[in-house]
C-alpha positions as CSV (number, residue, x, y, z in Angstrom):
1,M,5.2,-4.0,21.2
2,T,5.8,-7.1,19.2
3,D,8.3,-7.1,16.3
4,R,6.7,-10.0,14.4
5,A,6.5,-10.0,10.6
6,K,3.2,-8.5,9.2
7,Q,1.1,-9.3,6.2
8,Y,0.2,-6.3,4.1
9,A,-1.7,-5.1,1.1
10,I,-1.1,-2.1,-1.1
11,R,-4.2,-0.5,-2.5
12,P,-3.6,2.4,-4.9
13,T,-6.3,4.6,-6.5
14,L,-5.4,6.9,-9.4
15,R,-7.9,9.6,-10.5
16,A,-7.2,12.2,-13.2
17,H,-3.6,11.0,-13.3
18,S,-1.8,9.3,-16.2
19,T,1.9,9.7,-15.4
20,L,2.3,6.8,-13.1
21,K,0.8,3.4,-13.6
22,R,-0.8,1.4,-10.8
23,T,1.7,-1.5,-11.0
24,E,4.6,0.9,-10.9
25,I,3.3,2.4,-7.6
26,I,2.8,-1.0,-6.1
27,D,6.3,-2.1,-7.0
28,K,7.9,1.1,-5.7
29,V,6.1,0.9,-2.4
30,A,6.7,-2.8,-2.0
31,N,10.4,-2.3,-2.5
32,M,10.5,0.1,0.4
33,I,9.1,-2.6,2.8
34,S,11.3,-5.1,4.6
35,K,11.3,-8.5,2.9
36,R,10.4,-10.2,6.2
37,H,6.8,-8.7,5.7
38,K,4.7,-10.6,3.2
39,V,1.9,-9.6,0.9
40,D,-1.5,-10.9,1.8
41,L,-4.3,-9.5,-0.3
42,E,-7.1,-11.5,1.3
43,N,-6.3,-11.1,5.1
44,P,-3.6,-8.4,5.6
45,D,-2.6,-7.1,9.1
46,K,-2.0,-3.7,7.5
47,V,-3.4,-1.9,4.4
48,I,-1.4,0.8,2.7
49,I,-3.9,3.0,0.9
50,I,-2.5,5.3,-1.7
51,E,-4.6,8.0,-3.4
52,I,-3.3,10.0,-6.3
53,F,-5.5,12.7,-7.7
54,Q,-4.0,14.8,-10.5
55,V,-0.6,15.8,-8.9
56,R,-1.6,15.3,-5.3
57,F,-0.4,12.2,-3.4
58,Y,-2.0,10.9,-0.2
59,T,-1.1,7.8,1.8
60,I,-2.7,6.1,4.8
61,L,-1.6,3.1,6.8
62,C,-4.4,1.4,8.7
63,P,-5.3,-1.9,10.3
64,S,-7.1,-4.1,7.8
65,I,-10.2,-4.2,10.0
66,A,-10.7,-0.4,9.8
67,C,-10.3,-0.4,6.0
């Protein structure tokens, strides 16, 4: 397995939820990712999908082709 840096995108969706803001979620998740990985919204290697519905939180990491 290669250990090269990856490009990623964070895609949050909030439904029936008003406590957290979209930008707040993106910032918190991005701060947990190593700085060697870079954001690429157009052609990411990985996509982090975050779904928040009311008080439930779901997250999925997938290759960008599958998303």
